[in-house]
N, C-alpha and C positions, 0 to 999 in steps of 0.2 A: 307438599306442605312445607309452611319453613318449618328453620331448627329450630330444638327446644329454646335456646339461648338468645336466640333472636325475637323470639316473642315475647320470652321477661326482659327483655331488653327494653323491648316494646310497651309492654304492662309499666317499667319503673318511670321510663320516659311521660308517660301518659299522667302516673302518678302525679309525678312534682311540678304537673304544666297547669297553669292555674283553670280551673273549671268555667272561665270568663275574659272577657276582651280588657285589656286595662293598660293606657286608661284610655275610655271610650269620650271622658269630653277634657278639659284645660287641668292641668295641676297646681293647684294651688298652695304655693309657699308662703307660711309665716315667716316674717323677722319683726322679733321681740325686739327692734332697734329703727331710729329712724332713715331715709333714705341717707345714703352718702357714706353708712359707718362699714364695718369692716365685714359683718353681718352679711348686710349688702349686696359690696362690692363682692366676696365669694359668691351668692347665689346667683348674681348677675352674671355674671363670671362664664358658671355653670348652664345657666338658660338655654344659650342657642343649641350647643354639643348636646343637650337633654333634649329641646323639644327634637331633633332631627333623629333621634333614639326612639323614641317615643311617640312618634306622628302626632303629638298636641303640644299647644305651647307651657311655657308654668307663666302665672299668674304672681306677681311677687304683691303680696300686700304687708306695708309694714305698720304693725302693730306695739309701739315704744311705751314703755310706763311698769312702776314697779321693779325695779330690777330682774325685765325679763318675761316678768310671771303672767302680766298682762294677755302677751302673745303666747306664752308656753300654755295658758290655760284655755285658750280658743283653740290648739293642734289635741287638747288633752280629750275634751271635748268634742273633738270633731268624728264624724261618721267614718266610722275604719275599712276605710274602700279605699285606702290609698290614693285618693283623690286631694286630699290632705296633706301635708308633711310642715313640719314647723325647722326651722336651724336655730339649735338650742345651745348653752356654753356652762362653762361653769358654773356661775350665777343661780338662775331658777333650777340646777339640775342636781349639781352635787352639792352648793353653797347651803341655800334653801332651807332643806329639812331638817340645817344645825339651830340656822339662824331664827328662825322664825313660829312665832305660837304656834301656827294656825297658816297651812297657804291652802290656795284657792284650788291645787290639785295634786296628787300625789306622784312625786316622777317615776315612783321605780314603779308604782300599781296603774296609772295612768299614760305612761309615754312607753313606747319601745323603741328601745334604738337601732339606727338604722346603717352609719357610717360615719367614722370621722370625718370633715371635710378639710378640718387645718386644726394646726397647733403652731403657738411660735413664742415667743418671751414676750413681757411685756417692758419696756425700756422707761426708764426716769428721763423725763422732760420738764423744762424748766423755760422762762423766757430770755428769748436773748438776752437781756439788760439786765439776766443774774449776775453777778462777776464769778460764778461758779464754772469751773470748768470741766471739771472731775466729782466722783463721788462722793469722797473725803473734803472736797473743800464745800460743795453742797453742805453734806453733814453741820461743819463747823460754822458755816452761815446761819443754819437754818438755828443752832443753837444759841444765836448768838442773838438773833430777831427773838426768844423767848417766847409769848405766844401768839404772835402777830401772823404765824403763816397760816394760809388756807391750804389747804390740798385738794382739787376737781377725784371726781371721777366719772367715770361713764354710765354710774349706777348704784345704788348702796345694794351689798349683796356680792359685787359681781368680784371680777378677777382681778378688776383697777382699782377697786377699793381694799379687798384682802388683801395684796401685795402691796400696797403701803401702807399698810395696819404691820404687817408682817416688817417690812424693814423701816418702820418708824422703827418698833418696838427695839430691831436685833439696833440701830443707830443710837436709838436714847433720844431722841428731838423730839419738842412738842407739836400740836401741828392740829388744824381741826379742820374735820372730812366736811368739803359741799360738795352733795352728788345732782349730776347731771344724768338727762334723759337722753344717753348716746354718745358718743366721743365728737361728735361734733361742735357742737356748744360746749360742751369739755374742752376743749383745747381751742376756741376762741378765748374762754375763758380765758385759761390762762396767755397765751399772747397779749389780752387783754388787759394782762395784770391784776384783774380779779381772783386771781387764784397764781399762788406760788410753784405749784406744784405739781403733776400727772403723773400715774403711773398708765399704760395703754399702751394697745399695740400699733404698733407702727404706720398702717395705710391709712389710716382717718385725718396721719399727723404731717405728712408728707408735703401738702400742701404748705402748712403752715413753715415748717421746715424750709424748703425751698424758697419762700419771698423771704428767709432771714426773718421771721417774727417765733420762731421756738429753735430748743438746740438741744439734742439729745445726751441725757451721761451716762448712759449705765443699761445693760441689757440683764433680764436676769435668769438667762440657763444659765447651765454651770460651764459648759464653754463656747463659746466666740460661736451666733447662730450664722449660716450659712450666707444667708439674706441679711445680715447684719456685720457682715466682717470688720468694719472699721470700728465696730463700737464695743468697747469694753465691756466685759460683764461684770455684775456688784462681786463675783465672786474673783477675780482677781486684783476688784480695787480695794481689797479690805473683807469681805464680808463672806470668807469662805464656808461651799457648802450652799450658798442661797441662790435656791429656783424655786421660780413660779410661771408655769407654762398657762400662755391663756390656749383655752382650745374651744372647739365650738363642733358641731354635729348634726344629722340631718334626724330628727324623729317622728313613730307617725302614733296615730293613739292606738291603745291597746286595743284588740281585738281584732288588728289587721292583719291577715293568714300568712302563715312563716311564710308562703314560698314567695309570698308579695312581697312580702321585709327584703328577702335576698335576694328578689331580681332588683328590689330598687338599689341595694345597695351593691350589686354586681354591675350595672351598668353606672351608678356614681363611682366606684371604683375606677374602672377603663374612662370614664371620663379624664379622672384627675391623674392618670396616668400618663396622659396624651401629653408630649411635651411642652407644646403647646402655652396648652391650659396652665402647667406644672411653673413655665417660663415664666405666664404672668400673673401668677401667683406671689413668684417669687419678686417681680417687681414690686410689688405691693406691700414684702415684707413679711407674704407669709409660704408658709410649708407646704406643702400637699396631702394629705391624710390619706384615707381610703380603707380598706381591710372589708371585713364580713362584720354583722352586726353581732356574732357573739364577740368577737373581736374588743369591741367598741366596751360592749357592755361592761366585758373584763374592767375595761379600761377604766370605767366609770367609777367601779364599786371601787379599784383602787385609790381613784382622787378622791371621790367622798368621804375613803378612812382619811385617808391623809390630811387633809383641808378640815373634815370632822374634829381633827383631837384638834388641833391649829386655834378652830373658830371657839371652841369649849378653853382652851386656855389663853385665849386670849379675851374672852367675856364678851363675845361679839353680839349682840341679841339685837331684833331688828322686829317693828311692830306689823 
């Protein structure tokens, strides 16, 4: 007869294990942004390591539009069995409830935080033909343009949008917002001169930077990022305390079993700890995340309180 303590351990393990096989078919991951965007890059970078762990492929579905809400609404209304996940970000998760009178889903009630995938500063980018080479020079140039400056964003209500609004107000220049459906078209617009500035994460800008069509003036982290060591922060260029991080993470539909959410989080966390994956993300300007569902939920709560106050103060509303 087995000792009691071993029977208790066996019972605990049995209770913790899912009562079903998962996944028993491909796992669909909804990316609420276009192919080639930073969100798309992150999911595709994890796809093969997760396939090896799960024994099933990841099917990536790009559903851009409405500041990420179209894609996240798809996730919110999917069956809660772990076979549909989504990579959400600031806009449709932490910002939306403070900006929209009505959203097609309730992030707090219909989506379950699984794990933080990456966080990174936005960067202030301008066309290579812009005479400014520093943030103070850009501000002086923008003020001299009066109301003729247009700035792009990767979507209305995104971190890209709100970070520029926060900076614009802090710096005191006028600019008109032009929303695009994701970072590739926003970056193309900047390089073409249709817009004069863009706040966005670095990955989608790399082709434009490498081709010499776009240049970076500053990053929105408090201290220089390990992955953007050569880019001075806005804080060190005259805007003390300025910080605005873009972040993203996996979400599951509400009702997904807690033990399954923890398993997915643990597997993704393990992938994000792999030096090869971390290095690949770093080369794209991305800082690998990880952690537990509880840690991710607490982080989202803090971000919602911070940006909710800023959105109300700035009076930003979207229909």
